C-alpha positions in Angstrom: -55.5 -72.2 55.5 -55.3 -68.4 55.0 -54.0 -66.5 57.7 -55.4 -63.1 58.1 -52.4 -60.7 58.9 -54.5 -58.1 59.5 -55.4 -59.3 62.9 -52.5 -59.6 65.6 -52.1 -62.9 67.4 -54.0 -63.4 70.9 -51.4 -62.8 73.8 -51.6 -65.8 75.7 -49.4 -65.5 79.3 -47.7 -68.9 80.0 -48.8 -71.1 82.8 -45.4 -70.9 84.4 -41.9 -70.1 84.2 -39.2 -73.1 84.5 -35.9 -71.6 85.9 -32.9 -73.7 86.9 -31.0 -72.2 89.7 -27.1 -72.3 89.5 -25.6 -75.5 90.8 -23.6 -74.9 94.1 -20.2 -76.4 95.2 -18.5 -76.3 98.3 -14.8 -75.3 97.8 -12.2 -76.9 100.4 -11.9 -73.5 102.3 -15.4 -73.1 102.7 -15.8 -70.6 99.7 -19.3 -71.6 97.9 -18.9 -71.4 94.0 -22.3 -71.3 92.0 -22.0 -72.3 88.6 -24.9 -71.4 85.7 -24.0 -73.4 82.7 -24.3 -71.3 79.2 -23.7 -73.8 76.3 -24.5 -71.0 73.6 -22.4 -68.5 74.7 -18.2 -68.4 74.5 -17.6 -65.7 77.0 -17.1 -66.6 80.7 -18.2 -64.1 83.6 -17.0 -64.6 87.1 -17.8 -62.4 90.0 -16.2 -63.0 93.5 -18.5 -60.8 96.0 -18.7 -60.5 99.6 -20.0 -58.1 102.3 -18.7 -54.9 103.3 -17.3 -54.6 106.8 -18.6 -52.3 109.0 -17.0 -51.1 111.7 -18.4 -49.4 115.1 -16.1 -46.7 115.4 -17.9 -43.4 114.3 -14.6 -41.8 113.3 -13.7 -44.5 110.7 -13.7 -43.0 107.3 -15.7 -45.0 104.6 -14.0 -44.2 101.8 -11.2 -46.8 102.6 -13.3 -49.6 101.6 -14.2 -47.4 98.4 -10.7 -46.5 97.6 -9.5 -50.2 98.5 -11.7 -51.7 96.1 -11.1 -49.4 93.1 -7.4 -49.7 93.5 -7.1 -53.1 93.2 -6.4 -53.5 89.2 -3.8 -50.5 89.6 -0.8 -53.1 89.9 -0.1 -56.0 91.7 3.5 -57.6 92.8 4.2 -58.8 89.4 2.3 -56.7 87.1 2.0 -52.9 87.3 -0.7 -50.9 86.1 0.0 -50.7 82.6 1.4 -54.2 82.2 -1.9 -55.4 84.2 -4.0 -53.3 81.8 -2.5 -54.9 78.8 -2.4 -58.3 79.9 -6.5 -58.3 80.0 -6.8 -56.2 76.9 -4.3 -59.2 75.0 -6.3 -61.7 76.5 -9.6 -60.4 75.6 -10.9 -59.8 78.9 -12.2 -57.4 81.3 -12.0 -56.6 85.1 -15.4 -55.0 86.6 -15.5 -52.8 89.9 -18.9 -54.1 91.8 -19.6 -51.9 94.5 -23.1 -51.6 96.6 -23.9 -50.6 99.8 -24.1 -53.8 101.4 -21.6 -56.2 99.2 -19.1 -55.4 96.8 -16.4 -57.3 94.7 -14.8 -57.9 91.4 -16.1 -59.3 88.3 -14.1 -60.9 85.2 -15.1 -61.1 81.9 -13.0 -63.4 79.6 -13.5 -66.1 76.9 -12.9 -69.8 77.4 -10.0 -69.9 75.3 -8.1 -67.7 77.6 -9.7 -68.6 81.1 -6.4 -70.8 82.3 -4.0 -67.7 81.4 -6.4 -65.1 83.1 -7.4 -66.4 86.3 -4.4 -66.8 88.1 -3.5 -62.7 87.5 -7.0 -62.1 88.3 -6.9 -63.9 91.6 -3.7 -62.2 92.5 -5.6 -58.9 93.0 -7.0 -60.3 96.0 -3.6 -61.4 97.3 -1.2 -59.1 95.8 -2.3 -55.5 95.0 0.5 -52.8 95.5 -1.7 -49.7 95.8 0.8 -47.5 94.4 1.2 -43.7 95.5 1.1 -42.6 92.1 -2.2 -43.8 91.0 -3.9 -43.6 94.5 -3.3 -39.6 94.4 -4.9 -39.7 91.1 -7.8 -41.6 92.3 -8.0 -39.2 95.1 -8.0 -36.4 92.9 -10.5 -37.7 90.5 -12.7 -38.5 93.4 -12.5 -34.7 94.7 -13.3 -33.4 91.4 -16.3 -36.0 91.2 -17.6 -34.8 94.5 -17.6 -31.3 93.9 -19.6 -31.6 90.5 -21.9 -33.6 92.3 -22.6 -30.8 94.8 -23.8 -28.6 91.9 -25.7 -31.2 90.1 -29.6 -31.4 91.4 -30.3 -35.1 91.0 -27.4 -36.2 92.7 -27.2 -34.2 95.3 -31.0 -35.1 95.7 -30.0 -38.5 96.1 -27.7 -37.6 98.9 -30.4 -36.2 100.8 -33.1 -38.8 100.1 -30.8 -41.6 101.5 -29.8 -39.5 104.6 -33.6 -39.1 105.1 -34.1 -42.7 104.8 -31.2 -44.0 106.8 -30.2 -41.0 108.9 -27.3 -38.6 108.4 -25.0 -40.8 110.5 -25.7 -44.3 109.2 -23.0 -45.7 106.6 -25.6 -45.7 103.9 -27.0 -41.7 104.8 -23.5 -40.6 104.7 -22.1 -38.9 101.7 -18.4 -37.9 101.6 -16.6 -34.9 101.5 -13.6 -33.5 100.1 -12.0 -33.5 103.3 -12.8 -37.2 103.5 -11.0 -37.9 100.6 -7.8 -36.0 101.8 -7.9 -38.0 105.1 -7.5 -41.3 103.4 -3.8 -42.7 103.5 -2.4 -45.3 101.4 -1.4 -46.7 105.1 -4.8 -47.5 105.9 -5.8 -49.0 102.6 -3.2 -51.3 102.9 -4.1 -52.4 106.5 -7.9 -52.6 105.3 -7.0 -55.1 102.5 -4.8 -57.3 104.7 -7.5 -57.5 108.3 -10.8 -56.8 106.7 -11.3 -56.4 103.0 -12.2 -60.2 101.9 -14.7 -61.3 104.4 -16.7 -64.5 103.7 -16.9 -64.3 99.6 -19.1 -66.2 97.2 -18.1 -66.7 93.7 -20.7 -66.9 90.6 -19.5 -68.4 87.3 -21.4 -68.0 83.8 -20.2 -70.2 81.1 -19.7 -73.4 78.9 -17.1 -74.8 81.5 -15.8 -78.4 81.6 -15.6 -80.5 84.6 -11.5 -79.7 84.2 -12.4 -76.0 84.0 -14.3 -76.0 86.9 -11.7 -77.8 88.7 -9.2 -75.0 87.7 -12.0 -72.6 89.5 -11.8 -74.4 92.6 -7.8 -74.6 92.8 -7.9 -71.1 91.9 -9.9 -70.0 94.8 -10.1 -72.6 97.1 -7.0 -71.2 99.1 -7.9 -67.6 98.5 -7.0 -66.3 102.0 -10.2 -64.9 103.6 -10.6 -63.4 106.8 -12.1 -65.5 109.6 -14.5 -64.1 112.5 -17.8 -61.9 112.7 -18.5 -59.9 110.1 -20.1 -56.3 111.2 -23.0 -55.6 109.5 -24.6 -51.9 108.9 -26.3 -50.7 111.8 -30.1 -50.2 112.1 -31.7 -47.2 110.5 -32.6 -44.4 112.5 -34.8 -42.5 109.7 -37.0 -39.4 110.6 -40.6 -39.8 109.8 -41.9 -37.4 107.6 -38.7 -35.9 106.6 -39.2 -32.9 104.2 -36.0 -31.3 102.9 -35.4 -28.4 100.2 -32.2 -27.0 99.1 -31.8 -24.2 96.6 -30.0 -23.7 93.8 -31.1 -20.8 92.3 -28.9 -21.2 89.0 -30.4 -24.6 88.5 -32.8 -24.9 84.9 -34.7 -28.0 86.9 -35.5 -29.1 90.3 -35.0 -32.8 91.4 -37.6 -34.2 93.4 -37.1 -37.5 95.5 -39.9 -38.9 97.6 -39.6 -42.4 99.6 -40.4 -44.3 102.7 -39.6 -47.6 104.0 -41.6 -50.4 102.9 -41.8 -54.4 103.0 -39.0 -57.0 102.0 -39.4 -59.4 98.9 -40.1 -62.1 101.5 -43.7 -60.4 102.9 -47.0 -62.0 101.8 -48.0 -58.5 100.5 -45.0 -57.6 98.2 -46.4 -58.8 95.0 -49.4 -56.9 95.3 -47.6 -53.9 96.2 -45.0 -54.3 93.5 -48.8 -54.4 91.2 -49.5 -51.0 92.7 -46.4 -49.4 92.1 -46.0 -50.2 88.4 -49.8 -48.9 88.2 -48.7 -45.9 89.6 -44.9 -44.9 88.3 -43.3 -48.5 87.3 -43.2 -48.0 83.6 -43.7 -45.8 80.7 -47.7 -46.0 80.4 -48.1 -45.5 84.1 -50.2 -43.0 86.0 -47.2 -40.5 86.6 -46.3 -40.6 83.2 -49.9 -39.8 82.0 -50.2 -37.0 84.4 -46.8 -35.3 85.1 -44.9 -35.9 81.6 -47.8 -36.0 79.0 -50.8 -33.5 80.7 -48.4 -31.3 82.4 -45.6 -31.4 80.5 -43.5 -30.7 83.9 -40.5 -33.4 83.0 -39.5 -36.2 80.3 -39.7 -38.5 82.6 -40.7 -39.6 86.1 -40.8 -43.3 87.9 -41.4 -45.0 91.0 -39.7 -48.2 92.1 -38.9 -50.7 94.9 -35.8 -51.3 96.3 -34.1 -53.8 99.0 -31.3 -53.3 101.2 -30.1 -54.9 104.5 -32.9 -57.0 104.3 -35.6 -54.4 104.3 -37.8 -52.9 101.5 -37.9 -49.3 100.4 -40.3 -47.3 97.6 -38.9 -44.2 95.8 -39.9 -41.9 93.2 -37.5 -40.0 91.0 -37.7 -37.0 88.6 -36.2 -34.0 87.1 -38.7 -31.4 86.5 -39.0 -28.1 85.5 -37.4 -25.6 87.7 -39.8 -24.3 90.3 -42.6 -27.0 89.5 -41.1 -29.5 92.5 -44.0 -28.9 95.1 -46.3 -29.1 92.3 -45.3 -32.7 91.1 -45.0 -33.7 94.5 -48.3 -32.8 95.1 -49.6 -34.4 92.2 -47.5 -37.8 93.1 -49.8 -38.0 96.4 -53.1 -37.1 94.1 -52.3 -40.3 91.9 -51.7 -42.4 94.7 -54.9 -41.5 96.3 -56.7 -42.2 93.1 -55.6 -45.5 93.1 -57.0 -45.7 97.0 -60.3 -44.5 96.0 -61.2 -45.6 92.6 -61.2 -49.2 91.5 -58.6 -49.8 88.5 -60.4 -50.0 85.2 -60.3 -53.5 83.3 -58.0 -52.0 80.4 -55.6 -50.7 82.3 -55.8 -53.8 84.4 -54.7 -56.0 81.8 -52.3 -53.6 80.5 -50.2 -53.9 83.2 -50.8 -57.8 83.5 -49.2 -57.9 80.2 -46.2 -55.7 80.5 -45.4 -57.3 84.0 -45.8 -60.6 82.3 -43.6 -59.7 79.3 -41.1 -57.7 81.6 -40.6 -60.9 83.9 -40.0 -63.3 80.9 -37.8 -61.1 78.8 -35.6 -60.4 81.8 -34.4 -64.0 82.0 -33.3 -64.1 78.1 -29.9 -65.1 78.0 -27.6 -67.1 81.2 -26.0 -63.5 82.7 -29.2 -62.2 83.1 -30.4 -65.5 84.8 -27.3 -65.3 87.5 -28.1 -61.5 88.2 -31.2 -62.5 89.0 -30.2 -65.1 91.1 -27.7 -63.0 93.0 -30.8 -60.4 93.5 -33.0 -63.3 95.5 -30.0 -65.3 97.1 -28.8 -62.3 98.9 -32.4 -61.7 100.3 -32.7 -65.3 101.7 -35.0 -66.2 98.7 -34.7 -68.5 95.8 -36.5 -68.7 92.3 -39.6 -70.1 93.2 -40.3 -65.9 94.1 -40.4 -65.8 90.5 -43.1 -68.6 89.8 -45.1 -66.9 92.5 -45.0 -63.8 90.6 -46.2 -65.0 87.5 -48.9 -67.0 88.9 -49.9 -63.4 90.6 -49.8 -61.6 87.8 -52.1 -64.0 85.9 -54.7 -64.3 88.8 -54.9 -60.9 89.8 -58.2 -59.0 89.5 -57.0 -55.6 90.9 -59.2 -55.5 93.8 -56.5 -55.4 96.5 -54.5 -52.5 95.1 -56.9 -50.1 96.8 -56.2 -51.9 100.4 -52.2 -52.0 99.5 -52.4 -48.4 98.8 -54.5 -47.4 102.1 -52.1 -49.5 104.2 -48.6 -49.0 102.6 -48.6 -45.2 101.6 -49.4 -43.2 104.2 -48.4 -39.4 103.4 -47.3 -38.7 107.2 -44.7 -41.4 106.7 -42.9 -39.9 103.6 -39.6 -38.4 103.1 -39.6 -35.4 100.3 -36.6 -33.7 99.0 -36.2 -31.1 96.3 -33.2 -29.2 95.0 -33.0 -26.8 92.6 -35.0 -24.2 91.8 -37.8 -23.6 94.6 
């Protein structure tokens, strides 16, 4: 039987996606270890992740936790900074800083061969960090330079302003530090935070081809990790202003950075899958409505995208673009125009099929290796969900006929609740 190579094979969506969640082991000290086996990969990746501890005292400097985390690889009681770097390099290993709004921690990428030698040294970063003054002053200098540069970058400044608009300027997630905040942080504060507030309720996520003996080695190293007891103070409630408009002019800028955003719904909400589909059609992939309008037809920008995010159990939606200077307001008007088109006009069948194929392919390809699997597990795990949400997502994509898009748009995209930011040429 001959094959007609002039015709592409038909694209078929699979009926289901089979995902095995990591196995959970409860360590003697109460720490949970999540293990995802990867027989085809020689590398081992482990991440120790724990909540950021917030204080009710508003005079507390949030840079204390930032510098504490970033100073951990700068030397321990037994290995100064240079020897610590040489040790990890010699063993083909790398320490990663894991920094986020709600959670932070340290990651280690190493090899199965060197795991036994590297683990004790990696663990010592959580117990024996020195915070040497010389390296601390260098870190402070670098941070001040970074802040100074960000103030002149339209994109970085727009990100700061949209966060302040969404969360409230006094909220830890909405604040942005100043050079004075950097100067105010002392080494003594870092040491006190490290000893009394830093390591709280950690969880260990491990991916690798490990034997039972190697898993027991991990348990031995982390079972007695000195974690802090007591109640963890989460971030305070958000205090955003509805319909906030922020403009900041930078006459010398060659572009304008725009951000639009509003609070949405969490991943567990029944409407989330339809909302995600709406977002993809609007600005969630390179063939989206916003790309076709603002990039291809008008040439205002090289790229514009919209996305859904989650923080502290709540969901938000945002549009991000860097556009030609002076066209920020015009681009924002076009975004509203495209939202209204999706609300008032049914999506054409051809476009619906393209988006369905894109979403299904993107979902399936995102689980292409064991490290991706663990990353997706963390994403839903910290939201109180499990892998069933991805099974539900695939089923939704296969069966969705587009009929609810207009309802979703009208329900969740009210212009009155939108935050808008333009930084650059106005």
